[in-house]
C-alpha positions as CSV (number, residue, x, y, z in Angstrom):
1,X,-0.1,0.2,-0.3
2,X,1.6,3.5,-0.9
3,X,0.3,7.2,-0.4
4,X,0.1,8.8,-4.1
5,X,1.8,12.1,-3.7
6,X,-1.3,15.0,-4.9
7,X,0.9,15.9,-8.0
8,X,1.4,12.2,-9.2
9,X,-2.4,11.7,-8.6
10,X,-3.8,14.4,-10.5
11,X,-1.2,13.6,-13.7
12,X,-2.8,10.0,-13.2
13,X,-6.1,11.3,-13.3
14,X,-5.3,12.8,-16.3
15,X,-4.0,9.9,-18.4
16,X,-7.1,7.7,-17.4
17,X,-9.6,10.3,-20.2
18,X,-7.1,9.8,-22.5
19,X,-5.8,5.8,-22.0
20,X,-10.2,5.6,-23.0
21,X,-9.7,7.4,-26.2
22,X,-7.3,5.7,-27.6
23,X,-8.5,2.7,-26.8
24,X,-11.8,3.5,-28.4
25,X,-9.6,4.9,-31.7
26,X,-8.1,1.6,-31.5
27,X,-11.7,-0.4,-31.6
28,X,-12.7,2.0,-34.5
29,X,-10.2,1.8,-36.8
30,X,-8.7,-1.6,-36.5
31,X,-12.0,-3.7,-36.5
32,X,-11.1,-6.6,-37.4
33,X,-8.7,-7.0,-34.7
34,X,-10.8,-5.4,-32.3
35,X,-11.1,-6.5,-28.7
36,X,-13.1,-9.6,-27.3
37,X,-16.0,-7.5,-25.6
38,X,-15.2,-9.6,-22.4
39,X,-11.5,-8.4,-22.5
40,X,-12.5,-5.1,-23.0
41,X,-14.9,-4.9,-20.2
42,X,-12.6,-5.9,-18.0
43,X,-9.8,-3.2,-19.1
44,X,-12.3,-0.7,-18.8
45,X,-13.3,-1.7,-15.4
46,X,-9.8,-1.3,-14.1
47,X,-9.1,2.0,-15.8
48,X,-12.4,3.4,-13.5
49,X,-11.8,0.8,-10.5
50,X,-8.1,3.0,-10.1
51,X,-10.3,5.7,-11.5
52,X,-12.3,5.9,-8.4
53,X,-9.4,5.5,-6.6
54,X,-7.3,8.2,-7.7
55,X,-10.3,10.7,-7.0
56,X,-10.9,9.8,-3.7
57,X,-7.3,10.4,-3.3
58,X,-8.4,13.6,-4.2
59,X,-11.0,14.4,-1.8
60,X,-8.7,13.4,0.9
61,X,-9.3,9.8,2.2
62,X,-6.3,6.8,1.7
63,X,-7.3,4.3,-0.6
64,X,-4.9,1.0,-1.9
65,X,-4.0,1.2,-5.4
66,X,-3.5,-2.3,-6.5
67,X,0.6,-2.6,-7.5
68,X,0.5,-6.0,-9.4
69,X,1.3,-6.8,-12.9
70,X,-1.2,-5.5,-15.1
71,X,-4.1,-8.4,-16.7
72,X,-3.5,-7.3,-20.0
73,X,-0.8,-7.8,-22.3
74,X,1.1,-4.9,-25.2
75,X,-1.6,-5.8,-27.9
76,X,-4.4,-5.3,-25.3
77,X,-5.5,-8.9,-24.9
78,X,-6.1,-10.5,-21.6
79,X,-2.5,-12.5,-20.2
80,X,-3.5,-16.0,-19.4
81,X,-3.3,-17.2,-15.5
82,X,-0.2,-18.6,-14.0
83,X,0.1,-22.4,-13.6
84,X,1.9,-24.2,-11.1
85,X,4.3,-26.7,-12.3
86,X,3.8,-30.4,-11.8
87,X,6.4,-32.0,-9.9
88,X,8.0,-35.1,-12.0
89,X,8.4,-38.0,-10.1
90,X,11.9,-39.4,-10.9
91,X,11.6,-42.4,-13.4
92,X,14.4,-45.3,-14.2
93,X,16.8,-44.6,-16.1
94,X,17.0,-45.9,-19.7
95,X,18.1,-49.2,-20.9
96,X,18.4,-49.8,-16.3
97,X,18.0,-53.4,-15.8
98,X,15.3,-54.6,-12.9
99,X,16.3,-56.5,-10.4
100,X,13.6,-59.8,-10.6
101,X,11.8,-60.2,-14.5
102,X,9.6,-63.0,-15.5
103,X,9.5,-64.0,-19.0
104,X,6.8,-63.3,-21.0
105,X,5.4,-66.5,-20.8
106,X,5.9,-66.7,-16.9
107,X,7.6,-69.9,-17.0
108,X,10.7,-68.9,-15.8
109,X,12.3,-65.8,-14.0
110,X,15.8,-64.5,-14.1
111,X,17.7,-62.0,-11.1
112,X,19.8,-59.4,-11.1
113,X,23.7,-60.4,-9.3
114,X,22.8,-58.0,-7.1
115,X,19.4,-59.8,-6.2
116,X,21.3,-62.8,-6.8
117,X,23.8,-62.5,-4.3
118,X,21.5,-61.1,-1.3
119,X,19.6,-64.5,-1.7
120,X,22.3,-66.4,-1.3
121,X,23.3,-64.3,2.6
122,X,19.8,-64.9,3.5
123,X,20.1,-68.1,3.0
124,X,22.9,-69.1,4.7
125,X,21.7,-67.4,7.3
126,X,18.3,-69.3,7.2
127,X,20.5,-72.4,7.1
128,X,23.0,-71.6,10.1
129,X,19.2,-70.7,12.5
130,X,18.4,-73.7,11.0
131,X,21.5,-75.8,11.9
132,X,21.4,-74.2,15.6
133,X,17.6,-75.4,15.8
134,X,18.5,-79.0,15.1
135,X,21.6,-78.8,18.0
136,X,19.2,-77.8,20.1
137,X,16.4,-80.1,19.3
138,X,19.2,-82.3,19.8
139,X,19.8,-81.5,23.2
140,X,16.2,-81.4,24.4
141,X,15.6,-84.9,23.3
142,X,19.3,-85.9,25.4
143,X,17.3,-84.1,28.6
144,X,14.1,-86.1,27.9
145,X,15.7,-89.2,27.8
146,X,17.7,-88.8,30.9
147,X,14.5,-87.2,32.5
148,X,12.7,-90.5,31.3
149,X,14.7,-92.5,33.5
150,X,15.2,-91.0,36.2
151,X,11.5,-90.9,36.5
152,X,11.7,-94.5,36.0
153,X,14.1,-95.0,38.7
154,X,11.6,-92.6,41.1
155,X,8.4,-94.6,40.3
156,X,10.6,-98.3,41.3
157,X,11.8,-96.7,44.3
158,X,8.7,-95.0,45.6
159,X,7.3,-99.2,44.4
160,X,9.5,-100.6,46.5
161,X,8.7,-97.6,49.7
162,X,5.9,-98.9,49.5
163,X,6.3,-102.3,49.2
164,X,8.2,-101.5,52.8
165,X,5.6,-99.7,54.4
166,X,3.1,-102.6,53.6
167,X,5.1,-105.7,55.4
168,X,5.8,-103.0,58.1
169,X,2.2,-102.4,58.7
170,X,1.7,-106.5,59.0
171,X,4.8,-107.1,61.0
172,X,2.9,-104.0,63.5
173,X,-0.3,-105.6,63.5
174,X,1.9,-108.8,64.4
175,X,3.1,-107.3,67.4
176,X,0.4,-105.5,68.7
177,X,-1.8,-108.6,68.5
178,X,1.4,-111.0,70.7
179,X,1.4,-108.0,73.2
180,X,-2.1,-108.0,73.7
181,X,-1.3,-112.1,73.9
182,X,0.7,-111.3,76.7
183,X,-1.2,-109.0,78.3
184,X,-3.8,-111.4,78.5
185,X,-1.5,-114.1,79.8
186,X,-0.6,-111.8,82.7
187,X,-4.2,-110.5,83.6
188,X,-3.4,-106.7,81.8
189,X,-1.0,-106.0,83.8
190,X,1.8,-104.1,82.7
191,X,5.5,-105.6,82.2
192,X,9.2,-103.9,82.3
193,X,9.3,-104.5,79.1
194,X,6.7,-102.8,77.7
195,X,8.2,-99.8,78.9
196,X,10.8,-96.7,78.0
197,X,12.9,-95.7,79.4
198,X,12.9,-92.0,77.9
199,X,9.3,-91.9,79.2
200,X,10.2,-93.6,83.0
201,X,13.1,-90.8,82.7
202,X,10.6,-88.2,82.3
203,X,7.7,-89.1,85.0
204,X,10.3,-89.3,88.0
205,X,11.1,-85.5,86.9
206,X,7.7,-84.1,86.8
207,X,6.5,-85.9,90.2
208,X,9.5,-84.9,92.2
209,X,9.0,-81.1,90.6
210,X,5.5,-80.6,89.9
211,X,3.2,-83.3,91.3
212,X,5.2,-83.5,95.2
213,X,3.9,-80.5,96.2
214,X,0.5,-81.6,95.9
215,X,-0.2,-85.3,95.9
216,X,2.1,-86.6,98.9
217,X,0.0,-90.3,99.0
218,X,-1.7,-92.4,96.1
219,X,-4.3,-95.1,96.9
220,X,-4.7,-97.6,94.2
221,X,-7.6,-96.7,92.3
222,X,-8.6,-93.0,92.1
223,X,-6.6,-91.3,93.8
224,X,-3.6,-93.2,91.6
225,X,-5.9,-92.2,88.6
226,X,-5.8,-89.4,89.2
227,X,-2.2,-88.5,89.9
228,X,-1.3,-90.6,86.7
229,X,-3.7,-88.0,84.6
230,X,-1.7,-85.0,86.3
231,X,1.3,-86.6,84.6
232,X,0.2,-87.8,81.5
233,X,-1.1,-83.7,80.6
234,X,2.2,-82.7,82.2
235,X,4.7,-84.3,79.5
236,X,2.4,-86.1,77.0
237,X,2.5,-82.6,74.8
238,X,6.6,-82.3,75.5
239,X,7.2,-86.1,74.6
240,X,4.6,-86.2,72.0
241,X,3.2,-89.7,73.4
242,X,0.0,-89.7,71.3
243,X,2.0,-89.4,67.9
244,X,3.6,-92.3,66.1
245,X,5.5,-94.0,66.6
246,X,4.7,-94.5,70.4
247,X,0.6,-93.6,69.9
248,X,-0.7,-93.6,73.3
249,X,-3.5,-92.8,74.9
250,X,-4.5,-92.5,78.9
251,X,-5.5,-95.5,78.9
252,X,-2.5,-97.5,77.7
253,X,-0.3,-94.8,79.7
254,X,-1.9,-96.0,82.5
255,X,-1.5,-99.9,82.6
256,X,2.3,-99.6,81.8
257,X,3.5,-96.1,84.0
258,X,1.2,-95.8,87.0
259,X,3.0,-98.1,88.9
260,X,6.2,-96.0,87.8
261,X,4.3,-92.8,89.3
262,X,3.4,-95.3,92.4
263,X,7.1,-95.7,92.5
264,X,8.6,-91.9,92.3
265,X,6.1,-90.7,95.0
266,X,7.1,-93.0,97.7
267,X,11.2,-92.0,96.8
268,X,10.1,-88.7,97.0
269,X,8.1,-89.0,100.8
270,X,11.5,-91.3,101.3
271,X,13.4,-88.5,100.4
272,X,11.5,-86.3,102.4
273,X,11.5,-88.5,105.4
274,X,15.6,-88.6,105.6
275,X,16.0,-84.9,105.2
276,X,13.6,-84.2,107.8
277,X,15.5,-86.5,110.0
278,X,18.6,-85.7,109.6
279,X,17.7,-81.9,110.6
280,X,16.2,-83.4,113.9
281,X,19.3,-84.9,114.7
282,X,21.3,-81.5,113.5
283,X,23.2,-83.5,110.5
């Protein structure tokens, strides 16, 4: 956008009618080369717009005068609109062969040296990977055979343990039957062979440290059953008497070990009496 000086505007305004008259004279003198009506109207419209712009400028208003190139040629014809050039894609060099070509009948295929070399390299890589996979398969097969052998050995060992367990159970049943027969022969009384040394020792310790503080005498019958029950409750958890291989209940414990409880109470009383006599005699 430009501000036109007043003198320049006045000159421009005076040139507009001259240009219009020249155009009209040219159209009359050269009828064979008349400007087409559409083109003439376009030129006239452009000149009128410029005349209006100059008149507005002369009256003190700011106007925009187009600065583009005229839309007509030197001979008065309209210029053709400019067209953008289309981008052309690069084409293959003339005479350059494709990497892979097929015969017209479609039966044969030919490849260039570079393409053939690439295919050979890919084939070599695939062949190497194939050998690696085959080696892994052989290793896995060997591992599978070893695992199958180990499983067979474990199965045989398990079957042997099952057989051994069955034999032990049968032997235990025979021993239990023999024990019952011995008890019936002895009138239900226990024998020293049925007693365990660790249980006997634990009974003696419990009687001295705990039972003798509250029970000094225990007559056969209910008193002895009560004393034995307290011993049973005190040692069964620590010695796991109810779990295999002992698997005792209170009835069996009473039958086998109540004589031990009675003997330990008697020994505790004798110890107290001896200490009392020594104290009385100032020993």
